[in-house]
C-alpha distance (Angstrom), angle and dihedral (degrees) to the residues before:
residue distance angle dihedral
M1 . . .
I2 3.79 . .
V3 3.77 116.7 .
F4 3.85 119.0 -156.7
V5 3.78 117.7 -150.8
A6 3.79 113.9 -157.2
R7 3.75 119.6 -141.2
I8 3.85 109.1 -139.1
P9 3.78 114.0 -151.2
K10 3.78 115.8 -121.4
R11 3.83 91.5 -115.1
A12 3.79 89.7 54.7
V13 3.76 90.5 49.3
A14 3.81 88.5 52.4
A15 3.79 90.4 51.4
I16 3.78 92.7 49.0
H17 3.82 88.1 51.1
G18 3.76 93.8 53.7
G19 3.78 99.8 -85.8
E20 3.80 97.6 -54.6
P21 3.84 127.7 90.3
W22 3.79 116.5 -112.4
P23 3.78 110.1 -94.9
A24 3.80 118.1 -103.5
A25 3.78 117.0 -108.1
A26 3.78 109.8 -89.2
A27 3.80 112.9 -105.9
T28 3.79 115.9 -127.0
R29 3.80 110.1 -122.4
R30 3.76 114.0 -144.7
P31 3.81 110.9 -122.7
G32 3.82 118.7 -120.9
V33 3.79 95.8 -120.8
D34 3.82 99.5 133.8
S35 3.81 129.9 92.8
L36 3.81 128.6 -143.8
R37 3.81 132.9 -152.9
L38 3.80 124.9 173.9
D39 3.82 126.0 -161.9
V40 3.79 133.6 179.4
T41 3.81 108.9 -141.6
P42 3.82 136.7 167.4
V43 3.79 120.2 -88.3
P44 3.82 115.6 -129.4
D45 3.78 114.7 -102.5
D46 3.80 92.3 -119.8
A47 3.84 87.4 61.5
G48 3.79 92.7 52.2
G49 3.83 99.9 -86.1
G50 3.76 123.3 -113.7
F51 3.81 123.6 101.7
Q52 3.79 139.6 -60.5
V53 3.80 137.5 -159.3
E54 3.83 107.4 -123.0
V55 3.79 118.8 -154.9
Y56 3.80 120.8 -147.9
V57 3.82 117.6 -168.4
N58 3.77 114.1 -173.6
G59 3.77 88.3 -15.0
T60 3.80 96.3 -53.6
E61 3.80 121.1 112.8
M62 3.78 108.4 -122.8
T63 3.81 108.3 -174.1
A64 3.84 92.7 68.3
A65 3.80 89.4 51.9
A66 3.80 89.7 47.1
A67 3.86 121.8 48.4
G68 3.79 92.5 -28.1
L69 3.82 111.9 -101.4
G70 3.76 134.7 45.6
M71 3.80 118.6 -110.8
E72 3.79 125.2 -86.7
P73 3.88 106.2 -96.3
Y74 3.83 90.6 -124.3
D75 3.80 87.6 60.8
V76 3.82 96.8 55.0
L77 3.85 110.3 14.0
V78 3.82 107.5 29.0
P79 3.06 131.6 94.3
I80 3.79 87.8 -3.2
N81 3.77 130.3 14.1
R82 3.83 102.4 -115.8
L83 3.80 92.2 -176.1
V84 3.80 92.0 69.9
A85 3.83 108.4 115.9
A86 3.82 102.7 -122.9
S87 3.78 129.9 -167.0
Q88 3.83 90.0 -95.0
P89 3.81 123.9 50.2
R90 3.77 115.3 -101.5
T91 3.79 133.1 -170.0
V92 3.82 115.1 -135.5
P93 3.85 132.5 -179.2
I94 3.80 108.5 -111.4
A95 3.86 104.1 170.3
R96 3.79 138.5 21.8
C97 3.79 136.5 -164.4
G98 3.81 119.1 -68.2
C99 3.82 87.2 -111.8
G100 3.85 87.6 67.0
V101 3.83 97.6 -108.6
Y102 3.82 121.8 117.7
G103 3.78 106.3 -142.9
C104 3.76 95.9 36.3
G105 3.80 82.1 73.4
S106 3.78 123.8 -7.6
T107 3.76 146.2 173.3
D108 3.78 125.8 -166.1
V109 3.78 133.5 -169.9
T110 3.78 126.6 -152.6
I111 3.83 106.9 -143.2
T112 3.81 115.8 -152.1
R113 3.80 127.0 -178.8
D114 3.79 109.7 -146.2
G115 3.78 108.9 179.3
D116 3.81 107.2 -79.5
L117 3.82 91.2 -1.4
V118 3.83 137.8 72.1
H119 3.76 119.5 -153.5
W120 3.78 128.9 -156.8
D121 3.80 119.8 -161.9
W122 3.83 116.4 -171.8
S123 3.77 124.5 -139.0
I124 3.83 139.8 -177.2
E125 3.85 104.6 10.3
V126 3.78 101.6 18.2
P127 3.82 122.2 -161.6
M128 3.83 96.9 -156.5
N129 3.80 138.2 18.5
R130 3.82 97.8 -110.9
G131 3.74 141.5 45.3
V132 3.80 118.9 -107.0
S133 3.77 131.7 -130.6
F134 3.79 130.7 -157.8
A135 3.77 135.9 -167.9
A136 3.85 101.8 -100.2
A137 3.79 95.2 -132.5
G138 3.82 93.7 55.0
Y139 3.82 91.1 41.2
D140 3.77 93.5 52.0
A141 3.77 92.3 47.1
E142 3.84 93.7 51.2
V143 3.83 94.6 46.5
A144 3.80 90.5 49.4
R145 3.82 91.8 46.4
V146 3.83 96.0 53.4
A147 3.82 91.7 47.1
A148 3.83 91.3 52.1
D149 3.85 94.8 44.6
Y150 3.83 108.8 97.7
S151 3.83 96.1 163.0
W152 3.84 90.8 110.9
E153 3.80 95.4 54.5
T154 3.75 125.6 112.6
A155 3.82 118.9 -151.2
E156 3.82 88.5 -97.1
R157 3.79 91.7 53.3
T158 3.78 93.7 46.4
A159 3.79 90.0 52.7
G160 3.79 89.2 46.6
R161 3.79 93.9 52.0
R162 3.80 91.7 48.9
V163 3.84 92.2 48.6
M164 3.82 93.6 45.5
T165 3.81 90.7 48.6
D166 3.78 100.7 40.1
M167 3.83 104.8 38.0
D168 3.83 114.6 108.1
R169 3.80 99.1 -114.2
E170 3.77 94.6 176.3
R171 3.79 91.5 55.8
L172 3.79 92.4 47.6
L173 3.78 89.1 50.9
T174 3.80 90.0 59.4
Y175 3.78 85.8 68.1
G176 3.81 92.3 45.1
L177 3.84 92.2 -105.4
R178 3.78 123.0 140.2
P179 3.85 121.1 -177.8
S180 3.79 113.8 -116.2
W181 3.76 106.7 177.6
V182 3.84 143.7 -29.4
A183 3.82 128.2 -143.8
N184 3.77 144.5 122.1
D185 3.78 112.9 -70.6
Y186 3.79 104.5 -95.7
R187 3.86 89.6 -137.1
D188 3.79 95.9 48.3
H189 3.81 118.4 22.0
Q190 3.79 89.6 -166.9
L191 3.78 88.5 73.5
F192 3.80 122.1 72.4
R193 3.77 112.3 -153.2
V194 3.79 132.5 -155.0
A195 3.79 114.0 -163.5
L196 3.80 118.5 -158.2
Q197 3.77 132.4 176.3
I198 3.81 135.5 -143.8
E199 3.80 105.4 -149.9
G200 3.82 108.4 -69.0
D201 3.78 90.9 -43.0
Y202 3.79 111.3 77.3
Q203 3.79 144.8 14.9
V204 3.78 116.4 -147.8
F205 3.84 123.7 -162.3
V206 3.80 125.6 -160.8
D207 3.83 114.6 -170.7
T208 3.82 125.8 -162.9
P209 3.84 122.1 -172.2
W210 3.84 116.2 -127.9
R211 3.86 93.9 -142.0
G212 3.77 91.5 -175.0
R213 3.77 94.0 -57.7
G214 3.82 124.8 142.0
P215 3.80 120.9 -112.4
E216 3.77 96.9 -101.1
E217 3.81 92.8 51.1
L218 3.78 91.9 46.1
A219 3.77 91.1 49.9
R220 3.80 91.1 53.5
S221 3.79 90.3 51.6
V222 3.83 91.5 49.3
C223 3.82 92.6 49.7
A224 3.79 90.9 47.0
T225 3.79 89.3 55.8
L226 3.79 93.8 47.1
A227 3.83 88.7 51.4
L228 3.80 89.6 63.3
P229 3.82 120.7 85.7
P230 3.82 108.1 -86.2
S231 3.76 90.9 -119.5
Q232 3.83 86.9 68.9
W233 3.83 94.8 52.9
R234 3.79 126.5 102.7
A235 3.81 94.0 -132.5
T236 3.78 140.8 150.7
W237 3.77 125.7 -138.8
H238 3.82 138.5 -155.8
A239 3.81 125.0 -164.8
I240 3.83 110.7 -132.0
K241 3.79 90.7 -165.7
P242 3.86 111.3 62.2
T243 3.83 89.7 -143.1
L244 3.81 90.8 66.7
T245 3.77 108.8 87.7
E246 3.77 100.9 157.4
P247 3.86 126.4 72.5
P248 3.82 119.5 -99.6
E249 3.83 117.0 -77.9
I250 3.80 89.9 -111.7
A251 3.83 92.9 57.2
G252 3.78 119.1 122.3
P253 3.79 130.7 -151.2
S254 3.84 92.6 -87.1
W255 3.81 94.8 56.3
R256 3.86 115.4 111.8
P257 3.82 134.1 -178.0
A258 3.81 111.6 -91.1
R259 3.78 119.0 -112.0
F260 3.80 120.6 -146.9
């Protein structure tokens, strides 16, 4: 036996229902019953050292229960605070593998502002079996507080924050350069290094000696150098693709091949 199912146009449905469409089912709004605390803490040396942003929900640390470690502050707080709940939902990395690499293990949250609430929904390696929701006022205050708290910073990290925040990224991009990371050279902590990348072709390194300067003064010097045309830099370069044997087109006479 063949059964025919008739499709009733929406207007006909409205007429059947007395001239008005049937109301949509009411969506359940998640209550803002959860609390959030964020801390920047050191990463153990066996996980690569550095720092992580730990996430406490209702007093329980979440990143260890998720992928393993909190994210590097440069990845979520500097140069912009990616944890801010914007008008449109955004998905942000919140935890990485215990080895220190995001992607080896990873946890993301999708942050959604919903009136006077902020919702987090976990994905990939999830630390709990539900999303969490915060009162927006408390959430905004905590996210702003951790971004403005520099008490954990070393001199190297203060210089790094200032460089990452103050460098003219748009101008660098006109030369095809995108910042990758900033830190002291691991072989010589008296040199502060900015690493940049040209597509998937080259890495470029610009080193600045500390010479007894404080982090703010050093950062100003670094940014002044980066504001010059790259051809005027004293830089080193490394070809990511083995087929590239010549320096980048933007290289100047003081550029040299990097040594590792």
